[in-house]
Residue, then its C-alpha position, 0 to 999 in steps of 0.5 A: m499499500n506504501k508504494f501505491i501512496q507513494s506512485l500516486a503523489l508522484s503522479l499527482a505531482f506531475c499532474f499539478p505542478a507546484f506554483a513557483a513564483q519568482p520575485v517580479n518588480i511591479n515597476t519594470a515587469d509587463a503583464g505576463a511576467i506579473a501574471a506568471n509570478l504573482k498568486g491571484v493575479g491573472q493576465s486581466k489584473a496583471e494588465a490593470i497593474v501595468a495601465y496604473r503604473e503607466k497612468n500614476g507612475s511607479f509604485k512606492s511600496v507593496d502596499d500601493l499595488a492594492k490602490v488597483k482596481g482588482i487588487g485587495e489586500k489579501t492579494v497583496a499580502a499573499n504575494r508580498e515576499f515576491i513583489l519588488v518595487e524601486g531597487g529591486s528588492v523585497k519590501s517589507k510591511p511598514a511598521s505601524a506608526d507611532r500613534s502617541g501624538g509625539 
């Protein structure tokens, strides 16, 4: 039975390849590269990202991506480690602002 499970797992691995995303610079990548590397972002959303960038200029942070219609906070969070912005480095979510008023 153990060999059957191993065989089944191997067969499924070839049928359903793992999502192997590469970091993508949302300020320079074309829609195809964005769609291929960001989870939950298909071609039409990727085209919306490129159109937004062309109209509004470069994204300043990963969080700016949520300003694009159809891209929500959940999509940004799911892809944060794969999204690059200026300088080509992965940007972390900024620390919460100090609300002490000082």
